[in-house]
NUZA-221628 format. One record per residue: residue number from 1; chain; x, y, z of N, C-alpha, C in turn. Coordinates in steps of 0.02 Angstrom, whole numbers, plus 50000, padded with zeros to 5 digits. Each point is the difference from the previous one (the first is absolute). Last residue first. Layout:
# residues N
{nr: NUM	kette: A	n.X: X	n.Y: Y	n.Z: Z	ca.X: X	ca.Y: Y	ca.Z: Z	c.X: X	c.Y: Y	c.Z: Z}
...
This chain:
# residues 132
{nr: 132	kette: A	n.X: 50427	n.Y: 50945	n.Z: 47417	ca.X: 50029	ca.Y: 50024	ca.Z: 49944	c.X: 49959	c.Y: 50070	c.Z: 49986}
{nr: 131	kette: A	n.X: 50090	n.Y: 49801	n.Z: 50220	ca.X: 49946	ca.Y: 50071	ca.Z: 49989	c.X: 50022	c.Y: 50014	c.Z: 49917}
{nr: 130	kette: A	n.X: 49955	n.Y: 49746	n.Z: 50149	ca.X: 50055	ca.Y: 50060	ca.Z: 49956	c.X: 49981	c.Y: 50041	c.Z: 49994}
{nr: 129	kette: A	n.X: 50011	n.Y: 49825	n.Z: 50236	ca.X: 49967	ca.Y: 50058	ca.Z: 49936	c.X: 50019	c.Y: 50007	c.Z: 49929}
{nr: 128	kette: A	n.X: 49992	n.Y: 49803	n.Z: 50253	ca.X: 50046	ca.Y: 50038	ca.Z: 49921	c.X: 49950	c.Y: 50040	c.Z: 49963}
{nr: 127	kette: A	n.X: 49953	n.Y: 49945	n.Z: 50255	ca.X: 49966	ca.Y: 49958	ca.Z: 49942	c.X: 50056	c.Y: 50059	c.Z: 49941}
{nr: 126	kette: A	n.X: 49938	n.Y: 50022	n.Z: 50260	ca.X: 50078	ca.Y: 49988	ca.Z: 49968	c.X: 49997	c.Y: 49966	c.Z: 49920}
{nr: 125	kette: A	n.X: 49830	n.Y: 50085	n.Z: 50178	ca.X: 49982	ca.Y: 49947	ca.Z: 49987	c.X: 50087	c.Y: 49963	c.Z: 49976}
{nr: 124	kette: A	n.X: 49954	n.Y: 50263	n.Z: 50049	ca.X: 49955	ca.Y: 49941	ca.Z: 50050	c.X: 50002	c.Y: 49927	c.Z: 49975}
{nr: 123	kette: A	n.X: 50122	n.Y: 50178	n.Z: 49870	ca.X: 50011	ca.Y: 50008	ca.Z: 50058	c.X: 49957	c.Y: 49976	c.Z: 50048}
{nr: 122	kette: A	n.X: 50067	n.Y: 49911	n.Z: 49751	ca.X: 49936	ca.Y: 50035	ca.Z: 50041	c.X: 50033	c.Y: 49993	c.Z: 50088}
{nr: 121	kette: A	n.X: 50191	n.Y: 50004	n.Z: 49793	ca.X: 49975	ca.Y: 49965	ca.Z: 50021	c.X: 49907	c.Y: 50051	c.Z: 50070}
{nr: 120	kette: A	n.X: 50192	n.Y: 50024	n.Z: 49732	ca.X: 50006	ca.Y: 50015	ca.Z: 50079	c.X: 49944	c.Y: 49964	c.Z: 50051}
{nr: 119	kette: A	n.X: 50106	n.Y: 50107	n.Z: 49738	ca.X: 49983	ca.Y: 49943	ca.Z: 50040	c.X: 50004	c.Y: 50001	c.Z: 50062}
{nr: 118	kette: A	n.X: 49980	n.Y: 50120	n.Z: 49742	ca.X: 50007	ca.Y: 50029	ca.Z: 50053	c.X: 49998	c.Y: 49929	c.Z: 50039}
{nr: 117	kette: A	n.X: 50047	n.Y: 50099	n.Z: 49734	ca.X: 49946	ca.Y: 49944	ca.Z: 50049	c.X: 50049	c.Y: 49994	c.Z: 50084}
{nr: 116	kette: A	n.X: 50103	n.Y: 50104	n.Z: 49782	ca.X: 49910	ca.Y: 50021	ca.Z: 50005	c.X: 49958	c.Y: 49969	c.Z: 50054}
{nr: 115	kette: A	n.X: 50251	n.Y: 49973	n.Z: 50026	ca.X: 50013	ca.Y: 50040	ca.Z: 49943	c.X: 49892	c.Y: 50014	c.Z: 50016}
{nr: 114	kette: A	n.X: 50064	n.Y: 49932	n.Z: 50182	ca.X: 50048	ca.Y: 49964	ca.Z: 49962	c.X: 49953	c.Y: 49998	c.Z: 49926}
{nr: 113	kette: A	n.X: 49953	n.Y: 50100	n.Z: 50282	ca.X: 50010	ca.Y: 49991	ca.Z: 49931	c.X: 50069	c.Y: 49985	c.Z: 49943}
{nr: 112	kette: A	n.X: 49878	n.Y: 49977	n.Z: 50277	ca.X: 50051	ca.Y: 49961	ca.Z: 49958	c.X: 49978	c.Y: 50030	c.Z: 49920}
{nr: 111	kette: A	n.X: 49878	n.Y: 50065	n.Z: 50254	ca.X: 49997	ca.Y: 49968	ca.Z: 49934	c.X: 50065	c.Y: 50019	c.Z: 49952}
{nr: 110	kette: A	n.X: 49909	n.Y: 49970	n.Z: 50291	ca.X: 50019	ca.Y: 50053	ca.Z: 49943	c.X: 50003	c.Y: 49966	c.Z: 49930}
{nr: 109	kette: A	n.X: 49825	n.Y: 49990	n.Z: 50210	ca.X: 50065	ca.Y: 49975	ca.Z: 49976	c.X: 50058	c.Y: 50058	c.Z: 49944}
{nr: 108	kette: A	n.X: 49784	n.Y: 50015	n.Z: 50244	ca.X: 50043	ca.Y: 50022	ca.Z: 49909	c.X: 50059	c.Y: 49967	c.Z: 49987}
{nr: 107	kette: A	n.X: 49758	n.Y: 50054	n.Z: 50187	ca.X: 50073	ca.Y: 49928	ca.Z: 49964	c.X: 50031	c.Y: 50034	c.Z: 49954}
{nr: 106	kette: A	n.X: 49806	n.Y: 50111	n.Z: 50200	ca.X: 50035	ca.Y: 50004	ca.Z: 49923	c.X: 50039	c.Y: 49948	c.Z: 50013}
{nr: 105	kette: A	n.X: 49872	n.Y: 50051	n.Z: 50192	ca.X: 49987	ca.Y: 49930	ca.Z: 49959	c.X: 50047	c.Y: 50013	c.Z: 49943}
{nr: 104	kette: A	n.X: 49933	n.Y: 50231	n.Z: 50112	ca.X: 50068	ca.Y: 49927	ca.Z: 50033	c.X: 49993	c.Y: 49930	c.Z: 49977}
{nr: 103	kette: A	n.X: 49873	n.Y: 50150	n.Z: 49835	ca.X: 50031	ca.Y: 50042	ca.Z: 50051	c.X: 50053	c.Y: 49949	c.Z: 50034}
{nr: 102	kette: A	n.X: 49879	n.Y: 49854	n.Z: 49808	ca.X: 49972	ca.Y: 50088	ca.Z: 50028	c.X: 50053	c.Y: 50011	c.Z: 50046}
{nr: 101	kette: A	n.X: 50029	n.Y: 49799	n.Z: 49809	ca.X: 49979	ca.Y: 50037	ca.Z: 50064	c.X: 49992	c.Y: 50053	c.Z: 50000}
{nr: 100	kette: A	n.X: 50173	n.Y: 49889	n.Z: 49847	ca.X: 49950	ca.Y: 49962	ca.Z: 50003	c.X: 49983	c.Y: 50026	c.Z: 50095}
{nr: 99	kette: A	n.X: 50181	n.Y: 50040	n.Z: 49763	ca.X: 49976	ca.Y: 50018	ca.Z: 50080	c.X: 49954	c.Y: 49986	c.Z: 50027}
{nr: 98	kette: A	n.X: 50220	n.Y: 50016	n.Z: 49837	ca.X: 49954	ca.Y: 49968	ca.Z: 49997	c.X: 49966	c.Y: 50007	c.Z: 50072}
{nr: 97	kette: A	n.X: 50192	n.Y: 50155	n.Z: 49856	ca.X: 49967	ca.Y: 49946	ca.Z: 50032	c.X: 49943	c.Y: 49975	c.Z: 49992}
{nr: 96	kette: A	n.X: 50121	n.Y: 50144	n.Z: 49872	ca.X: 50042	ca.Y: 49972	ca.Z: 49996	c.X: 49987	c.Y: 49941	c.Z: 50069}
{nr: 95	kette: A	n.X: 49898	n.Y: 50106	n.Z: 49771	ca.X: 49992	ca.Y: 49988	ca.Z: 50067	c.X: 50061	c.Y: 49967	c.Z: 50036}
{nr: 94	kette: A	n.X: 50021	n.Y: 50150	n.Z: 49751	ca.X: 49958	ca.Y: 49912	ca.Z: 50027	c.X: 50008	c.Y: 50020	c.Z: 50080}
{nr: 93	kette: A	n.X: 49905	n.Y: 50196	n.Z: 49835	ca.X: 50056	ca.Y: 49971	ca.Z: 50037	c.X: 49999	c.Y: 49926	c.Z: 50037}
{nr: 92	kette: A	n.X: 49846	n.Y: 50096	n.Z: 49842	ca.X: 50056	ca.Y: 50040	ca.Z: 49985	c.X: 50066	c.Y: 49993	c.Z: 50041}
{nr: 91	kette: A	n.X: 49788	n.Y: 49837	n.Z: 49985	ca.X: 50023	ca.Y: 50062	ca.Z: 50033	c.X: 50053	c.Y: 50002	c.Z: 49971}
{nr: 90	kette: A	n.X: 49815	n.Y: 49799	n.Z: 50009	ca.X: 50015	ca.Y: 50051	ca.Z: 49947	c.X: 50012	c.Y: 50062	c.Z: 50039}
{nr: 89	kette: A	n.X: 50003	n.Y: 49730	n.Z: 50040	ca.X: 50010	ca.Y: 50046	ca.Z: 50065	c.X: 50023	c.Y: 50057	c.Z: 49917}
{nr: 88	kette: A	n.X: 49903	n.Y: 49752	n.Z: 50045	ca.X: 50037	ca.Y: 50022	ca.Z: 49948	c.X: 49979	c.Y: 50080	c.Z: 50029}
{nr: 87	kette: A	n.X: 50042	n.Y: 49716	n.Z: 50066	ca.X: 49972	ca.Y: 50076	ca.Z: 50022	c.X: 50035	c.Y: 50031	c.Z: 49967}
{nr: 86	kette: A	n.X: 49958	n.Y: 49730	n.Z: 50027	ca.X: 50020	ca.Y: 50057	ca.Z: 49950	c.X: 49956	c.Y: 50068	c.Z: 50007}
{nr: 85	kette: A	n.X: 50068	n.Y: 49751	n.Z: 50149	ca.X: 49943	ca.Y: 50042	ca.Z: 49957	c.X: 50046	c.Y: 50063	c.Z: 49995}
{nr: 84	kette: A	n.X: 50078	n.Y: 49729	n.Z: 50015	ca.X: 50021	ca.Y: 50065	ca.Z: 50021	c.X: 49947	c.Y: 50051	c.Z: 49958}
{nr: 83	kette: A	n.X: 49954	n.Y: 49739	n.Z: 50103	ca.X: 50018	ca.Y: 50042	ca.Z: 49920	c.X: 50011	c.Y: 50073	c.Z: 50032}
{nr: 82	kette: A	n.X: 50022	n.Y: 49762	n.Z: 50135	ca.X: 49964	ca.Y: 50042	ca.Z: 49995	c.X: 50036	c.Y: 50058	c.Z: 49935}
{nr: 81	kette: A	n.X: 50017	n.Y: 49721	n.Z: 50020	ca.X: 50036	ca.Y: 50082	ca.Z: 50040	c.X: 49954	c.Y: 50061	c.Z: 49959}
{nr: 80	kette: A	n.X: 49902	n.Y: 49746	n.Z: 50056	ca.X: 50013	ca.Y: 50050	ca.Z: 49968	c.X: 50048	c.Y: 50050	c.Z: 50026}
{nr: 79	kette: A	n.X: 49985	n.Y: 49739	n.Z: 50101	ca.X: 49977	ca.Y: 50093	ca.Z: 50013	c.X: 50009	c.Y: 50037	c.Z: 49947}
{nr: 78	kette: A	n.X: 49971	n.Y: 49730	n.Z: 49967	ca.X: 50078	ca.Y: 50042	ca.Z: 50024	c.X: 49935	c.Y: 50077	c.Z: 50020}
{nr: 77	kette: A	n.X: 49840	n.Y: 49778	n.Z: 49995	ca.X: 50045	ca.Y: 50050	ca.Z: 49955	c.X: 50047	c.Y: 50021	c.Z: 50018}
{nr: 76	kette: A	n.X: 49813	n.Y: 49790	n.Z: 50065	ca.X: 50035	ca.Y: 50064	ca.Z: 50025	c.X: 50047	c.Y: 50039	c.Z: 49936}
{nr: 75	kette: A	n.X: 49881	n.Y: 49797	n.Z: 49957	ca.X: 49937	ca.Y: 50036	ca.Z: 50032	c.X: 50050	c.Y: 50064	c.Z: 50028}
{nr: 74	kette: A	n.X: 50087	n.Y: 49809	n.Z: 49898	ca.X: 49997	ca.Y: 50038	ca.Z: 49946	c.X: 49932	c.Y: 50073	c.Z: 50042}
{nr: 73	kette: A	n.X: 50106	n.Y: 49767	n.Z: 50077	ca.X: 49954	ca.Y: 49987	ca.Z: 49963	c.X: 49998	c.Y: 50059	c.Z: 49955}
{nr: 72	kette: A	n.X: 50170	n.Y: 49996	n.Z: 50146	ca.X: 50000	ca.Y: 49949	ca.Z: 49955	c.X: 49963	c.Y: 49996	c.Z: 49943}
{nr: 71	kette: A	n.X: 49990	n.Y: 50146	n.Z: 50213	ca.X: 50050	ca.Y: 50043	ca.Z: 49944	c.X: 49990	c.Y: 49940	c.Z: 49939}
{nr: 70	kette: A	n.X: 49865	n.Y: 49914	n.Z: 50186	ca.X: 49942	ca.Y: 50072	ca.Z: 49963	c.X: 50081	c.Y: 50024	c.Z: 49923}
{nr: 69	kette: A	n.X: 50087	n.Y: 49841	n.Z: 50159	ca.X: 49937	ca.Y: 49995	ca.Z: 49962	c.X: 49963	c.Y: 50025	c.Z: 49955}
{nr: 68	kette: A	n.X: 50134	n.Y: 50089	n.Z: 50173	ca.X: 50046	ca.Y: 49971	ca.Z: 49953	c.X: 49973	c.Y: 49969	c.Z: 49949}
{nr: 67	kette: A	n.X: 49890	n.Y: 50109	n.Z: 50181	ca.X: 50026	ca.Y: 50043	ca.Z: 49961	c.X: 50061	c.Y: 49938	c.Z: 49936}
{nr: 66	kette: A	n.X: 49879	n.Y: 49878	n.Z: 50176	ca.X: 49960	ca.Y: 50041	ca.Z: 49964	c.X: 50009	c.Y: 50033	c.Z: 49931}
{nr: 65	kette: A	n.X: 50163	n.Y: 49929	n.Z: 50153	ca.X: 49987	ca.Y: 49934	ca.Z: 49981	c.X: 49943	c.Y: 50027	c.Z: 49926}
{nr: 64	kette: A	n.X: 50061	n.Y: 50127	n.Z: 50210	ca.X: 50049	ca.Y: 49997	ca.Z: 49925	c.X: 49985	c.Y: 49973	c.Z: 49958}
{nr: 63	kette: A	n.X: 49846	n.Y: 50015	n.Z: 50159	ca.X: 49998	ca.Y: 50059	ca.Z: 49976	c.X: 50051	c.Y: 49979	c.Z: 49946}
{nr: 62	kette: A	n.X: 49998	n.Y: 49828	n.Z: 50175	ca.X: 49935	ca.Y: 50027	ca.Z: 49942	c.X: 50002	c.Y: 50036	c.Z: 49950}
{nr: 61	kette: A	n.X: 50148	n.Y: 50012	n.Z: 50166	ca.X: 50030	ca.Y: 49945	ca.Z: 49979	c.X: 49952	c.Y: 49968	c.Z: 49911}
{nr: 60	kette: A	n.X: 49960	n.Y: 50158	n.Z: 50202	ca.X: 50068	ca.Y: 50021	ca.Z: 49944	c.X: 49995	c.Y: 49974	c.Z: 49934}
{nr: 59	kette: A	n.X: 49854	n.Y: 49924	n.Z: 50200	ca.X: 49990	ca.Y: 50024	ca.Z: 49957	c.X: 50030	c.Y: 50071	c.Z: 49930}
{nr: 58	kette: A	n.X: 50094	n.Y: 49845	n.Z: 50149	ca.X: 49951	ca.Y: 49952	ca.Z: 49988	c.X: 49967	c.Y: 50037	c.Z: 49929}
{nr: 57	kette: A	n.X: 50145	n.Y: 50109	n.Z: 50188	ca.X: 50036	ca.Y: 49941	ca.Z: 49962	c.X: 49950	c.Y: 49976	c.Z: 49930}
{nr: 56	kette: A	n.X: 49897	n.Y: 50108	n.Z: 50173	ca.X: 50012	ca.Y: 50036	ca.Z: 49974	c.X: 50059	c.Y: 49993	c.Z: 49936}
{nr: 55	kette: A	n.X: 49923	n.Y: 49838	n.Z: 50159	ca.X: 49914	ca.Y: 50013	ca.Z: 49965	c.X: 50031	c.Y: 50080	c.Z: 49948}
{nr: 54	kette: A	n.X: 50162	n.Y: 49919	n.Z: 50171	ca.X: 49991	ca.Y: 49933	ca.Z: 49939	c.X: 49921	c.Y: 50021	c.Z: 49957}
{nr: 53	kette: A	n.X: 50042	n.Y: 50143	n.Z: 50187	ca.X: 50069	ca.Y: 50028	ca.Z: 49944	c.X: 50005	c.Y: 49916	c.Z: 49952}
{nr: 52	kette: A	n.X: 49833	n.Y: 49980	n.Z: 50161	ca.X: 49990	ca.Y: 50093	ca.Z: 49979	c.X: 50059	c.Y: 50009	c.Z: 49915}
{nr: 51	kette: A	n.X: 50009	n.Y: 49828	n.Z: 50166	ca.X: 49954	ca.Y: 49978	ca.Z: 49952	c.X: 49983	c.Y: 50063	c.Z: 49963}
{nr: 50	kette: A	n.X: 50170	n.Y: 50020	n.Z: 50183	ca.X: 50022	ca.Y: 49947	ca.Z: 49942	c.X: 49948	c.Y: 50018	c.Z: 49945}
{nr: 49	kette: A	n.X: 49922	n.Y: 50106	n.Z: 50181	ca.X: 50051	ca.Y: 50020	ca.Z: 49981	c.X: 50022	c.Y: 49957	c.Z: 49933}
{nr: 48	kette: A	n.X: 49877	n.Y: 49907	n.Z: 50164	ca.X: 49951	ca.Y: 50061	ca.Z: 49943	c.X: 50052	c.Y: 50019	c.Z: 49967}
{nr: 47	kette: A	n.X: 50108	n.Y: 49872	n.Z: 50150	ca.X: 49929	ca.Y: 49954	ca.Z: 49968	c.X: 49987	c.Y: 50023	c.Z: 49947}
{nr: 46	kette: A	n.X: 50099	n.Y: 50126	n.Z: 50183	ca.X: 50024	ca.Y: 50001	ca.Z: 49940	c.X: 49973	c.Y: 49937	c.Z: 49943}
{nr: 45	kette: A	n.X: 49901	n.Y: 50063	n.Z: 50192	ca.X: 50001	ca.Y: 50057	ca.Z: 49977	c.X: 50034	c.Y: 49985	c.Z: 49924}
{nr: 44	kette: A	n.X: 49968	n.Y: 49807	n.Z: 50145	ca.X: 49910	ca.Y: 50029	ca.Z: 49976	c.X: 50040	c.Y: 50058	c.Z: 49960}
{nr: 43	kette: A	n.X: 50161	n.Y: 49909	n.Z: 50144	ca.X: 49992	ca.Y: 49983	ca.Z: 49934	c.X: 49931	c.Y: 50021	c.Z: 49980}
{nr: 42	kette: A	n.X: 50065	n.Y: 50211	n.Z: 50127	ca.X: 50005	ca.Y: 49927	ca.Z: 50024	c.X: 50007	c.Y: 49950	c.Z: 49938}
{nr: 41	kette: A	n.X: 50142	n.Y: 50234	n.Z: 50055	ca.X: 49941	ca.Y: 49972	ca.Z: 49959	c.X: 49962	c.Y: 49919	c.Z: 50018}
{nr: 40	kette: A	n.X: 50188	n.Y: 50192	n.Z: 50056	ca.X: 49979	ca.Y: 49950	ca.Z: 50043	c.X: 49903	c.Y: 49990	c.Z: 49974}
{nr: 39	kette: A	n.X: 50287	n.Y: 50111	n.Z: 49924	ca.X: 49931	ca.Y: 49964	ca.Z: 49958	c.X: 49955	c.Y: 49951	c.Z: 50078}
{nr: 38	kette: A	n.X: 50201	n.Y: 50210	n.Z: 49966	ca.X: 49991	ca.Y: 49927	ca.Z: 50031	c.X: 49915	c.Y: 49985	c.Z: 49989}
{nr: 37	kette: A	n.X: 50203	n.Y: 50181	n.Z: 49897	ca.X: 49951	ca.Y: 49992	ca.Z: 50021	c.X: 49981	c.Y: 49931	c.Z: 50020}
{nr: 36	kette: A	n.X: 50213	n.Y: 50185	n.Z: 49940	ca.X: 49964	ca.Y: 49928	ca.Z: 50033	c.X: 49940	c.Y: 49994	c.Z: 50013}
{nr: 35	kette: A	n.X: 50158	n.Y: 50189	n.Z: 49983	ca.X: 49974	ca.Y: 49988	ca.Z: 49914	c.X: 49986	c.Y: 49919	c.Z: 50005}
{nr: 34	kette: A	n.X: 50036	n.Y: 50146	n.Z: 50200	ca.X: 49988	ca.Y: 50044	ca.Z: 49952	c.X: 49960	c.Y: 49968	c.Z: 49918}
{nr: 33	kette: A	n.X: 49963	n.Y: 49864	n.Z: 50223	ca.X: 50055	ca.Y: 50036	ca.Z: 49973	c.X: 49990	c.Y: 50049	c.Z: 49929}
{nr: 32	kette: A	n.X: 49819	n.Y: 49862	n.Z: 50103	ca.X: 50062	ca.Y: 49975	ca.Z: 50047	c.X: 50047	c.Y: 50043	c.Z: 50009}
{nr: 31	kette: A	n.X: 49720	n.Y: 50020	n.Z: 49916	ca.X: 50075	ca.Y: 50008	ca.Z: 49969	c.X: 50051	c.Y: 49977	c.Z: 50069}
{nr: 30	kette: A	n.X: 49762	n.Y: 49863	n.Z: 49924	ca.X: 50031	ca.Y: 50074	ca.Z: 50029	c.X: 50073	c.Y: 49998	c.Z: 49997}
{nr: 29	kette: A	n.X: 49767	n.Y: 49885	n.Z: 49877	ca.X: 50074	ca.Y: 49976	ca.Z: 50024	c.X: 50007	c.Y: 50078	c.Z: 50053}
{nr: 28	kette: A	n.X: 49786	n.Y: 49854	n.Z: 49857	ca.X: 50016	ca.Y: 50023	ca.Z: 50009	c.X: 50076	c.Y: 50012	c.Z: 50068}
{nr: 27	kette: A	n.X: 49847	n.Y: 49973	n.Z: 49740	ca.X: 50056	ca.Y: 49977	ca.Z: 50034	c.X: 50011	c.Y: 50050	c.Z: 50058}
{nr: 26	kette: A	n.X: 49879	n.Y: 50070	n.Z: 49869	ca.X: 49968	ca.Y: 49938	ca.Z: 49962	c.X: 50047	c.Y: 49948	c.Z: 50040}
{nr: 25	kette: A	n.X: 50004	n.Y: 50262	n.Z: 49983	ca.X: 49961	ca.Y: 49962	ca.Z: 50054	c.X: 49971	c.Y: 49924	c.Z: 49995}
{nr: 24	kette: A	n.X: 50138	n.Y: 50192	n.Z: 49868	ca.X: 49929	ca.Y: 49963	ca.Z: 49994	c.X: 49948	c.Y: 50003	c.Z: 50058}
{nr: 23	kette: A	n.X: 50228	n.Y: 50019	n.Z: 50010	ca.X: 50012	ca.Y: 50045	ca.Z: 49987	c.X: 49911	c.Y: 50002	c.Z: 49968}
{nr: 22	kette: A	n.X: 50085	n.Y: 49801	n.Z: 50034	ca.X: 50019	ca.Y: 50018	ca.Z: 50021	c.X: 49960	c.Y: 50087	c.Z: 50022}
{nr: 21	kette: A	n.X: 50046	n.Y: 49875	n.Z: 49814	ca.X: 49958	ca.Y: 49978	ca.Z: 50036	c.X: 49969	c.Y: 50011	c.Z: 50074}
{nr: 20	kette: A	n.X: 50169	n.Y: 50091	n.Z: 49864	ca.X: 49948	ca.Y: 50046	ca.Z: 49974	c.X: 49975	c.Y: 49943	c.Z: 50040}
{nr: 19	kette: A	n.X: 50189	n.Y: 49911	n.Z: 50050	ca.X: 49982	ca.Y: 50084	ca.Z: 50007	c.X: 49939	c.Y: 50019	c.Z: 49969}
{nr: 18	kette: A	n.X: 50061	n.Y: 49808	n.Z: 49909	ca.X: 49983	ca.Y: 49973	ca.Z: 50064	c.X: 49983	c.Y: 50078	c.Z: 50065}
{nr: 17	kette: A	n.X: 50074	n.Y: 50007	n.Z: 49750	ca.X: 49933	ca.Y: 49976	ca.Z: 50004	c.X: 49978	c.Y: 49994	c.Z: 50063}
{nr: 16	kette: A	n.X: 50246	n.Y: 50048	n.Z: 49979	ca.X: 49940	ca.Y: 50062	ca.Z: 49987	c.X: 49940	c.Y: 49978	c.Z: 49991}
{nr: 15	kette: A	n.X: 50130	n.Y: 49845	n.Z: 50034	ca.X: 50006	ca.Y: 50037	ca.Z: 50032	c.X: 49969	c.Y: 50049	c.Z: 50003}
{nr: 14	kette: A	n.X: 49960	n.Y: 49793	n.Z: 49832	ca.X: 50058	ca.Y: 50037	ca.Z: 50003	c.X: 49979	c.Y: 50052	c.Z: 50098}
{nr: 13	kette: A	n.X: 49946	n.Y: 49727	n.Z: 49937	ca.X: 49972	ca.Y: 50069	ca.Z: 49963	c.X: 50057	c.Y: 50063	c.Z: 50018}
{nr: 12	kette: A	n.X: 49967	n.Y: 49746	n.Z: 50052	ca.X: 50025	ca.Y: 50007	ca.Z: 49955	c.X: 49971	c.Y: 50071	c.Z: 49980}
{nr: 11	kette: A	n.X: 49967	n.Y: 49913	n.Z: 50229	ca.X: 49939	ca.Y: 49987	ca.Z: 49939	c.X: 50027	c.Y: 50003	c.Z: 49933}
{nr: 10	kette: A	n.X: 50171	n.Y: 49992	n.Z: 50179	ca.X: 49960	ca.Y: 49947	ca.Z: 50011	c.X: 49948	c.Y: 50003	c.Z: 49979}
{nr: 9	kette: A	n.X: 50154	n.Y: 50176	n.Z: 49965	ca.X: 50008	ca.Y: 49974	ca.Z: 49965	c.X: 49963	c.Y: 49905	c.Z: 50004}
{nr: 8	kette: A	n.X: 49939	n.Y: 50200	n.Z: 50106	ca.X: 49993	ca.Y: 50005	ca.Z: 49910	c.X: 50027	c.Y: 49929	c.Z: 49970}
{nr: 7	kette: A	n.X: 50002	n.Y: 50030	n.Z: 50249	ca.X: 49939	ca.Y: 49990	ca.Z: 49969	c.X: 50005	c.Y: 50002	c.Z: 49938}
{nr: 6	kette: A	n.X: 50196	n.Y: 50063	n.Z: 50103	ca.X: 49971	ca.Y: 49925	ca.Z: 50011	c.X: 49955	c.Y: 49987	c.Z: 49979}
{nr: 5	kette: A	n.X: 50044	n.Y: 50213	n.Z: 50000	ca.X: 50041	ca.Y: 50000	ca.Z: 49955	c.X: 49986	c.Y: 49910	c.Z: 49973}
{nr: 4	kette: A	n.X: 49920	n.Y: 50121	n.Z: 50181	ca.X: 49950	ca.Y: 50016	ca.Z: 49935	c.X: 50036	c.Y: 49965	c.Z: 49935}
{nr: 3	kette: A	n.X: 50013	n.Y: 49899	n.Z: 50248	ca.X: 50007	ca.Y: 50060	ca.Z: 49982	c.X: 49976	c.Y: 50030	c.Z: 49911}
{nr: 2	kette: A	n.X: 49887	n.Y: 49849	n.Z: 50238	ca.X: 50045	ca.Y: 49997	ca.Z: 49936	c.X: 50007	c.Y: 50050	c.Z: 49951}
{nr: 1	kette: A	n.X: 49868	n.Y: 49874	n.Z: 50193	ca.X: 50026	ca.Y: 50034	ca.Z: 50039	c.X: 50073	c.Y: 50022	c.Z: 49912}
């Protein structure tokens, strides 16, 4: 019977990982106190859990090295910044709000006007918009 903190230190992982394993049912434990869990797992369960942790660490290391080599070879490119779409509004009066949706699901955002160009954000996705 081990406390969560001691088991985490023994396995070399975080307490949150052990708590998540308890919640998922990978480790058997009972609550001793409000903040104290007692692990009741036998050696077989602990070995399976440790093997799973080692496998996940190995997968992370492999993916990290793969992404690093892909970046060095030039197969990966940095993300491009999204270009701001231009919306032309032809009215006598400048609009003051951008609205998306109908009825109760309508979302609106204000337009800030600077000389002949307005700036705002899409109420649904938050992308920057320019209005002329």
